N, C-alpha and C positions, 0 to 999 in steps of 0.2 A: 503493501499501498505507497503509494507518494502522495504523504499529507500535504508537501506544498504546494505539489498539483491542485489537489481537491480543494485545498482553500481557495486557490487563484479560481479555480473554476465556481466556485462560491459566489467570488466580490466581482467577478464580470458578466452574471447571470440575474436575471428576474427570478424569483421564489414564490409561491403561496403559501404561506403561511397560516397552520389550524392550530390554534394551542387551548390545553386544557387540564383539570388533574388530570392525572393518570400516571399510570406504571408500565414497567415494560413487559408485565405478566399478561397485560390485558391490552395492548399494545400492538405484539409480536404479531397478531392476523392479519390485520390492518396493512401492515407494510410488509408482511411477507408476500400479500398479491400481488403486490405490483411488479415482480419478477415471472407473472403469471397470466399479464393481461393479453400478451401475444395468443394466447391460446383462444382467446374470443375476439379479438379485432389484432389486424397487422402493428406490428409495432419494431419497424426497421432500422433502428438506430438506437444507442447504447443513453442510458439514463440513468441517474441516483438523485433516491431518495434516502432522507433523513428523517430520523425521527430523536429530537434532543431530549434529552431526560435530564432536570435538576431539583432535588427536594421535592418529589411528590408531583410535580407537574413535565407534560411533556407539550412540544411544538413538532409537530409534522411540515417539514418543507419537501413541498415539488417543484419544479420545473416550470413555468407560465409556457417558456417556449414549448416546448412539448406538448403541453393540455390543450393549447389552442393549434399546434398541426393537429393532433388528433380529432381534432373537433371538427376544424376544414377538411379532413380526411371524411368524417362522416356524413357532411353536408352534400360531400362530391356524392359518396353511395348512395345516397337516396333519389338522386337523379334516374340512377338504372336500376336502381331497389327501395321503392318509398316504405315498404316492411321493416328494413333492420333495423331500428328502434324498439318497435312492437314484439321482434323474436330475442332480442337482449331480455326484454322484461318477461316474455312467458319461460324464457330460459331461467331468467332468475328467482321466478316462481318456483319451477321445478326442481331448483337447489332448496329453498327455501321449506318446501315440502318434506324433502329428504331429512333435513335438518329438524324440524320440528317432529319426526319419529324418532329422532337419537336423543332430541332433550327429553320427550314422555319416557324414554326407556332409563335415562340418568336419572329423571327425577322419582320414578319408583322403586330406585335401587339404595341398600342399607349399604352406602360408602364404606364408612365401619367395618362392615367383614368383608368387603372386597382385600382379595392378596394385592401386594404392591404389583404383581406380573397384570392383574385383573386390572388395579388402579392405573398402569401405564398404559394400557390397550386403551381403556376408552380416553386417554390424553391423546393419544396417537392418532386414535379413530376420529375423535374431534376433530382433530388439527385437521388432517386428512377431507374432512367432509366441508368444512369450514371457509377453509383458504380459499379454494374454488369460486364458493360462491358470492365469498367478497370481489375475487376477480372479476365476477360479473357487477356487482353492484358498484362497486367502485367507479366504474367506466363511465357514469353522469360526472362524476368529479371532470372530465375532461372540460365540461363547459365553465367551471368556477370565473376561470380568467379574460374568454373569448368574448364573455360581452360588453368589458369596456374596453378590451382594442380594436373589436370587430366588429359587433353590434350596433355601437353608437355610432360608430362612424361609417353604418351600412344604412340607419335609418337617418340620419343627416345627408348622406349624401344622395345616394343613388334612390331614397323613399323621398324624399324631401319634407319630413316631417320636422316641425320648428321645433328650435331645441329646448324650449322651455316644455314641450309636450314627449320629449323623447323617453323620459325615465319612465311615464306611464305607462306609454303604447308599449314599451320595452315588456316591463313587468305586466300588464293586462295578456300580452301577447303568450308570454313563456309561463305564464303560470297555470296548471292543471284546474279545472272547475273541479276538486273531487271533496271526501271525508279525511282528512287527517287519520293516524292511527290514536293521535291526541284529541282530537274531535270528539271519535267513539268513544273512549274512555271519559271525558267528561259529559256527554249525554250520557252515557249508563252510568256515570256518580251522580248526574241528577236525579234519575228515574231513582234512584237509592234515594236522595233525600225526601224526595216526593216520600216513597214508601214511610220514612221513619215519620214525616210530618203527618202522616195520615194513620199511623202506629197499625200499617198492615200485616196482618196474620203472618205473611209470607216472607217479611224483611227478614230475618234471619237466613232464609235461603239467599237470599237476593245480597246478602253482606258476603254471604260463603263463595258464591258464583263468583262475586265481582274481585273477591283478594284472589281466586284461584283465577282468573283470568287476567288481573294485572298485577300482582305480586310484585314485578321486575320494572314498574313503570319509572322512578327513582333513580336506576341503576343509571352509573359512568364510568369512566375507565379507571377510577383511581380507589373505586367501591361499590359496593353494591349491596342492594334492600331489599332482604325475601319479608316485603311487607306483608303483614296479616290481616286479619278480618279487625283487631282491637285498632290498628293505624287508621282503617278505613271509615271504620266507626266515629273513632274523635275526629278524623275530616268533614265526616257528615253535620256532626252536632257541633263543628266550627260554620258550618256553610250555613245552616238552617239557623240559626242565633239571630231571633229578632226579623225572621220572615216569616211567609203566609206561603198557603200551598199555592196562590196563584203565583205570588214573586218566581217559584222555582219553578210553576209553567212557563213563565215567560222568559225565565232562562232556557230553560230547552227550546220553547218555539224562537228564540233569537239566535240561535246554532244552524236551527234549517231556515230562518229565511234569510240569514247573512250569507247563506252559503248560496240562496236562489238569487239574490240581489247582485251575488260575484260572476253566476251565471248571465243573466240578464246584461251586467253591465260590457262581461268577455264578448258577446254576442255582438251588443252596441256599439263595442269600438271595431267591430269585424264590419259590421257597416260600414264606419264612417272612414277606417285609414283601408283603402283598399291595397295593399302590400303586394308586391307581386311574389308571383310562385315558390322563387327559390326563398324571400325572405319568409314566404308564410313554412317550407319545409323546415329551415332553420329551427322557426320556433315550436314546431311540432315536436323536434327531437327534445327540446327542450321542456315542453310538455310531458313526454315522456320519461324523460329524465329527473322531472319532480317525482312523478310514482314510482320511480324507482328506488328513490332514494329515501321517500316516505318508509316503503316497508322494507327499504335496508335498514334502516335507522332501529325499526320497529324488532326488530331481528336480530339483530347486534345488542340490543340492549336485554335480550332474551339472555343468548348463549353468553354474555360476560357472569350471568346468575350460574351458568352452569361450568363456566370454565373456572369462574371462584369457587365453588364447590369442589372441583374436583382438586385444584391447588392448596386448596384449603387443607382438605384430607392429607395429602401428601405430605404439607410442610407440618403438620400436628405431630407425626408419625416420627419427626426427627427435630422436634422440639425451635418452628420454623413459624413464626406468627405472620401476619399476610404481607406485614410491611416487608419482610424479608422475602417468603416466596413468593413474592407478587414479582419480585426482579431478578430472578432466576429465569435464564434461558430457557430454549428449549431444549437443545441438548443437558442442560444442566439438570431440568427436572427429568430428562432419559434417566443421567448418570443418577440421581439421587435415589430413584426406586429400584432401579436394578442393582447400583452399586454401594448406595448408602453414602455418596460422594459428596460431601459439602464443600460450597463456597466458603474460604477462609471468610471470617466475620470481617476482619481490616478490608479485604476487596470488597465485600456486600457492603459497605457503609461506604466507600470511596462511591460504587458507583452508583445508589441511591442519591448523593450529593452530585454526579457528573456522570452519566456518560451520553456515545452516539450509538445509534443502532442503523446502519446505512445499506439498504436494499440496492443493487447496481446489477444492472442484467451482463455485465461487461465482471464485474471484481467477486461478483455472489452479496449474500450478506455476511454483514459486519459487526461484531460488537466493539466499539470503539472506547476506550477507557482513559483516564489519570490524562496527562497533559497533551495528547492527539487530538481528546475528548472536547478540553478546553478551548483549541486551537480553531476547531469546528465551527461550536459555540460563539467564538468571539468574533469568526468571520461573520458569520449571519447577523449580531447586534451590529457591526458598523454597518452593517445595509437599512438601520433602522433610522428614519429621520423625525429629529427633533421638529419641535416647530409649531408647524401650522397643521391643523387637522382637519381633512377631506374625505371624505367618502362618496358612495355612489347612494343615491337618495332609494330606497325599499320602499317610502309609503311618506307622501306629503302629508301636510297638515297648512293649514289656512294660515298666513303671516307666518312669520317666526318664532322660534318655543322661548323661551327661557325657561331660566331653574338652576337648581342645585343639584349636583354630581355625587353621587355613589358608584365607585368602584369594587363590581362584584368577581371574583374570580372562580370562588366555591360557594354555589348557593346553599350548599348542606350547612356551612359555617359562618356564614354572615349575615348580618341585618340588612333588610332592607325598608328603610322608612315609606309608606306610600306618598306617591306624587313627585318624590325623586327622579332623576335622570339617569337611567341604569348605563352603565359604560363596561363591557367586558370585553374579553376578546373573541368569544362565539356563543353564541345560545343554546341548547341545546332543549329536550323534552324535561329535565328536572329545572328546568328556569323559569317555568312558566308559573310559576306561583308568584313569582318574581315581577314578571314581566305585565302581572294579572294590575300591581299597583304601580307600574312605572308612568309617567309622564310622558318619555320618550326614552328612545333605545340607540345605544350607538354601538358598535361592534369596532376590533381591530379586522374581524376576515369575514369573509362569506360574499356571497354570489346571487343573484338576481333570484333564485331556486333553495338559497339556504334555509336555514330552520328560522333564524330572523325576523328576512324578509316576508314571509310566507306567513307566520305567527301573528306580526305586526300588522301584516293589512287586514286579517281576521279582526282582530282586536280594535283594531282602528287607531292605533299606537303611531305617532311618528316615529320613524327608523332613519338613520343612516349606518349601513354598512363600510366594509371593507377599506377603514381608514388607516389601516394600518399600524398608526401609531396611539391611538386612541387613550387606552390604559396607559401609556409611558409620559402623554403629556399632560392628560388630567387627572386629579387627584379629587377623592374624599372632600367633598365641601367647597370646592370650584364652583362658582356661577358662571353658568354659559348663557349662550344665544346660538340655538340652531338656523341655519336659513335652510330650510327646506327646499328649496327651488336648484340651490345650488351645492348642496352636500357640505359647505365651509360650516363647521364649528370654532367660535371665539368663545375668549375669556374677558368676559365683563367685570 
């Protein structure tokens, strides 16, 4: 490994960043999929992807140029084969079905009674099924940076869309009109609330069914939460406090009416803006990719639950807690269960503080530690621009928005007062309870089909995504003004 060459390549390229709480154990899978994308779409050039890990947080870095070239390839293919994206979705669903069967098998097992050999077999079988699923499900990520570099110029130039209309046109044409898995959970949860208010005789069964269906809903890449009936009952009682039956019915009806309003608005935009066939093909890919992203997130949150179960059981047999076992590589888990070989305590401690996992179509997958890992992280840090904060407008407001900022990196550990402006790296499903209280949302990362963009539009919250530096420039307590026309955020 030529570290100087790697650092030089980092500094000379543009990178797409995604950042979140997380460790090696739950991140290996989506990183290893990058070397298998060519099983589904051509990948005729070398590429490196990086996972930077520091003290319980990760940054995933992927080259923007590679993403853009692949999305251009997808658009070109639709000229000859208009169903290519639909087939990818169908293929993803077949792998998801296979995974669901495996999850069910693990779910009923008593892992404490499994031999090391059996436990290791489950771990490796899950890896063999899960990574090919993500290799398909990660393909929509190629559209992340494409909007900024290609879609906006096309709308402005070829399509002649006015500059102040471009963001909304891009959003309305690219966002699928669908119920997300979080919409389904919210509607089911509100029906549960309705049963509680009405003191329905079947409430206990409803509660048990809801917990069985959504026990994984708060999971992330740092930790998982096996949510039980007590958790959902507490949520129900909190939701219905001071509410009437009609209030809850109104909330349920609003979810459906909001979806219908969006479908009608989307249809109106299609009538108003007569885009060329090529641009419509591009947006049709984005719409299908939006569905794929939503279904992928649901499956990955579930997968984290079962990976955690296996890793926790493996660690417990050798006196390792979650913090330790969640930072073992796949080869090290294999050595632990087959030979009882532990990673030295000092090495593991250093790795938790700082390491890099690199996947490369040329160099393979490498876990980089110590001085070399720090050099790579510092190279990426130098690319972060200080000063002005500007991003993509995912949801506009009438006029500018002013308010006080709260920077939240881990929604499970940090409080968020109602009415503040949420600033974070990127939102995930476990941010929903915070987003409902937010006056506006600003993220470092995200494309037009990202979680923050879609959810903010559903909730009617002003949102600026893809600032790159929002969490580094803005601090909790800062007062800011957001221009939702230009995406510029200023301290005031």
